[in-house]
C-alpha positions in Angstrom: 40.2 19.7 1.6 43.4 19.5 3.4 43.2 15.7 3.5 46.4 14.0 2.2 44.5 10.9 1.0 41.2 10.3 -0.7 39.4 8.1 1.9 37.0 6.3 -0.4 35.9 3.5 2.0 32.4 2.9 3.3 33.2 5.1 6.3 34.7 7.1 7.7 34.5 9.4 4.7 36.4 12.6 3.7 36.1 15.5 6.1 36.0 19.1 4.8 38.1 21.9 6.3 35.2 23.7 7.9 34.3 20.6 9.9 38.0 20.2 10.9 38.0 23.8 11.9 34.9 23.5 14.0 36.3 20.4 15.7 39.5 22.3 16.6 37.6 25.1 18.4 38.3 25.7 22.0 37.0 23.0 24.3 34.4 24.4 26.7 32.5 22.9 29.6 29.5 20.8 28.6 27.2 23.1 30.6 28.7 26.3 29.2 25.9 28.3 27.6 27.9 28.7 24.4 28.3 25.0 24.0 24.7 24.3 25.0 23.5 26.6 22.2 25.6 24.6 19.7 24.4 21.2 21.0 20.7 22.4 20.9 21.1 23.6 17.3 22.7 20.3 16.3 19.8 18.4 17.8 17.2 20.6 16.0 19.0 20.3 12.7 18.9 16.5 13.1 15.2 16.6 13.8 14.7 18.7 10.6 16.8 16.2 8.6 14.8 13.2 9.7 11.4 14.9 10.1 10.2 13.0 13.2 7.2 13.9 15.3 9.0 12.4 18.3 12.5 12.7 19.8 16.0 12.6 18.4 19.2 11.6 20.3 22.7 12.7 19.5 25.1 11.0 21.9 28.7 9.7 22.1 29.0 6.3 20.6 29.3 4.3 17.3 26.6 3.1 15.0 26.5 -0.1 17.2 25.3 2.0 20.2 22.6 3.5 17.9 21.5 0.0 17.0 21.3 -1.0 20.6 19.5 2.2 21.6 16.9 1.6 18.9 16.3 -2.0 19.8 16.2 -2.0 23.6 13.8 1.0 23.8 11.2 -0.6 21.6 11.4 -4.4 22.1 11.2 -6.2 25.4 12.8 -9.5 26.4 10.6 -12.3 25.1 9.1 -10.3 22.3 10.0 -11.1 18.6 11.7 -9.2 15.9 12.2 -10.0 12.2 15.6 -9.1 10.8 15.6 -8.3 7.1 19.3 -8.9 6.3 21.0 -8.1 3.0 24.5 -8.5 4.2 26.9 -8.6 7.2 25.5 -5.5 9.0 21.9 -6.6 8.8 23.0 -9.8 10.5 24.3 -7.7 13.5 20.8 -7.3 14.7 20.7 -11.1 15.4 23.3 -11.0 18.1 22.0 -7.7 19.4 18.6 -9.1 19.9 19.8 -12.3 21.4 21.9 -10.4 23.9 18.8 -8.8 25.4 16.6 -11.9 25.4 14.7 -10.9 22.3 13.4 -13.7 20.0 15.0 -13.2 16.6 13.9 -14.6 13.2 15.9 -13.7 10.1 15.3 -13.4 6.4 18.7 -13.4 4.7 19.1 -12.6 1.0 21.9 -13.9 -1.2 24.7 -11.3 -1.1 24.1 -8.8 -3.8 20.3 -9.4 -3.8 17.3 -8.0 -1.9 15.0 -9.8 0.5 11.8 -9.7 -1.5 8.5 -8.2 -0.3 6.8 -11.5 -0.7 9.3 -13.2 1.7 8.7 -10.5 4.3 4.9 -10.8 3.9 5.0 -14.6 4.3 7.1 -14.3 7.4 4.9 -11.7 9.0 1.8 -13.7 8.4 3.4 -16.6 10.5 3.5 -14.8 13.8 3.4 -11.6 15.7 6.5 -9.5 15.5 7.1 -6.4 17.6 9.5 -4.9 15.1 11.2 -5.5 11.8 14.8 -4.2 11.3 15.8 -3.1 7.9 19.3 -2.0 6.8 18.8 0.8 4.3 22.2 0.4 2.6 24.2 -2.6 3.7 27.8 -1.6 4.1 29.1 -5.1 3.2 27.2 -5.5 -0.1 26.1 -2.1 -1.4 22.5 -3.4 -1.6 19.7 -0.9 -0.8 16.4 -1.9 0.8 13.2 -1.1 -1.1 11.4 1.0 1.5 8.5 1.7 -0.8 7.7 -2.0 -0.8 8.7 -3.1 2.7 7.4 -0.3 5.0 3.7 -0.8 4.1 3.9 -4.6 4.5 5.5 -4.3 7.9 3.1 -1.6 9.1 0.1 -3.5 7.8 1.0 -6.4 10.2 1.3 -4.0 13.2 5.1 -4.1 13.6 7.5 -1.2 14.2 9.9 -0.3 11.3 13.4 0.1 12.7 15.6 1.5 9.9 19.4 1.2 10.1 20.5 4.3 8.2 24.2 4.2 9.1 25.3 4.1 5.5 22.4 6.0 4.0 21.3 9.0 6.2 21.8 12.3 4.5 22.3 10.6 1.1 19.2 8.5 0.6 15.6 9.4 1.4 14.8 8.9 5.0 11.7 11.0 5.9 9.9 10.0 9.1 6.9 12.2 8.1 6.4 10.3 4.9 3.4 8.0 4.6 3.7 4.8 2.6 0.1 4.2 1.3 -1.7 4.9 4.6 -1.5 7.8 7.1 -0.2 5.5 9.8 2.4 3.7 7.7 5.6 5.5 8.6 9.2 4.6 9.6 9.2 4.5 13.4 12.9 4.5 14.3 16.0 5.6 12.3 19.5 5.1 13.6 22.7 6.3 12.1 26.3 7.4 12.8 28.2 10.6 12.1 31.0 9.2 9.9 29.4 8.2 6.7 27.1 10.3 4.4 26.9 13.0 7.1 30.7 13.4 6.6 31.8 14.0 10.2 34.5 12.1 12.0 33.4 8.9 13.9 32.1 9.0 17.4 28.4 10.0 17.4 25.4 7.7 17.6 22.2 9.4 16.2 18.7 7.9 16.7 15.3 9.2 16.0 12.0 7.9 17.4 8.5 8.8 16.3 5.5 8.9 18.7 4.6 5.3 18.0 8.1 4.2 18.9 8.1 6.3 22.0 4.8 4.7 23.0 6.4 1.3 22.7 9.1 2.5 25.1 6.5 3.6 27.6 5.0 0.1 27.7 8.4 -1.4 28.6 8.6 -1.3 32.4 12.4 -1.5 32.5 14.9 -1.7 29.7 18.1 -3.7 30.2 20.3 -0.7 29.7 21.5 2.4 31.4 23.5 4.5 28.9 21.1 3.4 26.1 17.9 4.1 28.0 16.3 7.0 26.1 14.6 8.0 29.3 18.0 9.1 30.7 18.6 11.1 27.5 15.2 12.8 26.8 15.8 15.6 29.4 19.2 16.3 27.9 17.9 16.4 24.3 15.1 18.8 25.4 17.6 21.0 27.4 21.3 20.3 26.7 22.3 22.2 29.8 21.1 19.2 31.8 23.5 16.4 32.5 23.4 12.6 32.2 26.7 11.7 30.5 29.4 14.1 29.3 28.9 14.8 25.6 32.0 14.9 23.2 32.1 18.6 23.1 34.4 19.1 20.1 32.7 16.4 18.1 29.4 18.1 18.6 31.0 21.3 17.2 32.0 19.2 14.1 28.6 17.6 13.8 26.8 21.0 14.1 28.9 22.2 11.1 28.2 18.9 9.3 24.5 19.4 9.7 24.8 23.0 8.5 26.5 21.7 5.3 23.8 19.1 4.8 21.0 21.6 5.0 22.9 24.2 2.9 23.1 21.8 0.1 19.6 20.6 0.6 18.5 17.0 1.1 16.8 16.6 -2.4 20.0 17.9 -4.0 22.1 15.5 -1.9 20.0 12.5 -2.9 20.3 13.3 -6.6 24.1 13.8 -6.2 24.6 10.6 -4.4 22.5 8.6 -6.9 24.5 10.1 -9.8 27.8 9.4 -8.1 26.9 5.8 -7.4 25.8 5.0 -11.0 28.7 6.8 -12.5 31.3 5.0 -10.4 29.8 1.6 -11.2 29.6 2.4 -14.9 33.2 3.7 -15.1 34.6 0.6 -13.2 32.7 -1.7 -15.6 35.0 -0.4 -18.3 37.8 -2.2 -16.4 35.9 -5.4 -16.3 34.8 -4.8 -12.7 31.3 -5.6 -11.7 29.3 -4.6 -8.7 27.8 -7.5 -6.8 24.5 -5.5 -6.6 22.6 -5.1 -9.8 21.9 -1.5 -10.6 18.2 -1.6 -9.7 19.1 -2.6 -6.1 22.4 -0.8 -5.7 22.9 1.8 -2.9 23.8 5.4 -3.7 26.5 5.6 -1.1 28.9 2.7 -1.7 29.6 -0.2 -4.1 31.1 -3.6 -3.6 33.1 -4.4 -6.7 34.2 -7.8 -7.9 37.8 -8.0 -9.2 38.5 -9.2 -12.8 40.2 -12.6 -13.1 43.8 -12.4 -11.9 43.7 -9.2 -9.8 45.0 -9.7 -6.3 43.2 -7.9 -3.6 46.1 -7.0 -1.3 48.4 -5.9 -4.2 45.6 -3.8 -5.8 44.6 -2.0 -2.6 48.2 -1.4 -1.5 49.3 -0.1 -4.9 46.3 2.2 -5.1 46.9 3.3 -1.5 50.4 4.5 -2.5 48.7 6.8 -5.1 46.6 8.3 -2.3 43.3 6.5 -2.9 42.1 4.3 0.0 39.4 1.7 -0.7 38.3 -1.1 1.6 38.5 -4.9 1.4 35.4 -7.0 1.3 33.9 -9.1 4.1 33.0 -12.7 4.8 33.1 -15.0 1.7 33.9 -12.1 -0.6 37.2 -11.3 1.2 39.9 -11.2 -1.4 37.4 -11.3 -4.2 36.1 -7.8 -4.1 36.7 -4.3 -2.8 34.3 -1.7 -1.5 34.4 1.9 -2.6 32.5 4.7 -0.9 31.1 7.6 -2.9 29.2 9.6 -0.2 29.2 12.5 2.1 31.8 15.2 1.3 33.2 13.2 -1.6 33.3 15.3 -4.8 33.0 14.6 -8.5 36.6 15.6 -9.0 37.8 13.2 -6.3 35.9 10.3 -7.8 37.1 11.1 -11.3 40.6 11.1 -10.2 40.1 7.8 -8.3 38.7 6.2 -11.5 41.8 7.3 -13.3 44.2 6.0 -10.6 42.4 2.7 -10.4 43.0 2.3 -14.1 46.7 3.2 -13.7 47.0 0.7 -10.9 45.5 -2.1 -13.0 47.8 -1.3 -15.9 50.8 -1.4 -13.5 49.7 -4.8 -12.4 49.7 -6.1 -15.9 46.0 -5.7 -16.8 45.6 -3.6 -19.8 42.7 -1.1 -19.4 41.7 2.2 -20.9 41.7 4.8 -18.1 40.6 7.7 -20.4 37.6 5.7 -21.6 36.6 5.0 -18.0 37.0 8.6 -16.9 34.9 9.7 -19.9 32.2 7.2 -19.0 32.2 8.6 -15.4 31.8 12.1 -16.7 28.9 11.2 -19.0 27.0 9.3 -16.3 27.4 12.1 -13.8 26.0 14.6 -16.3 23.0 12.4 -17.0 22.4 11.9 -13.2 22.5 15.5 -12.1 
């Protein structure tokens, strides 16, 4: 990669040369047949990745636009949703729902923990919910949702499953054709963005609806949106030569290449790789006295939120590490200053992460905290070998 720094934050993530090259291709008109063919291919590759029997949408916008598109097209004002929140980004659905007159109930876990299936079951018994939102991997905590347990509970109670895959898609299993204990128990909506595990620069909102979710949209007479109304986008997704809003031509080039790389590696292989990277990074950092706030049995494959050992200053640590070319992110809310977040997803390689572990050790030693970098690197290598 020609990147000058290792961007190991929870997104954006490192971009490989072939994606940069695609993005730098000549800008063409959005109705040019050459661009239309690329856009159509990108849409089809997205459908293949998510395995939906409905429609997919690849449009200009951030993950927040994807969240809004998922919600307003399935839940009407006055209807109820249950937000299953395991961190800051799960909580975002609260304000989103309230902005559109949707009644919102919330189950919030302690940061670093999961909302339990029992809690979800008890809440769903209380009243009728149109949908339940679940964040697959919360970017603030590094906690993964247990879809095997949650999806059947939600579907049993007749609600839609809206899955926020922003920090999980293309790295953790998200298969809309998969059944969870019953032929009708499936994920109904998946939303994501281009800049995390997919490994493309920021700027694309990606949403997939199955037939059940599309039927929910059909029952809503009018959605409180224009850009986010999927009825304005369905003709374009079926035939990208049609026009609703100008697509980001060069970013679609990049995304098409990103999708090619995802399928070339293969989703099963990517899932194994990301699982191995996550476990190896957390194990290696534990050699420095650093602990993930999420226990290993609930930890996401794509990022980790790591507590500092006593006496390590957040600003100094990240600034010193940054000068060595490794960029990690600060933590959020009450963990600000007490932890950092490290991404290990997308186009990130084993060699990059190994080097990052070494440089984190060097940084701690420079700050006066005696650690064994060689031991941590060796632990990383051992864990990766076991995982893959």
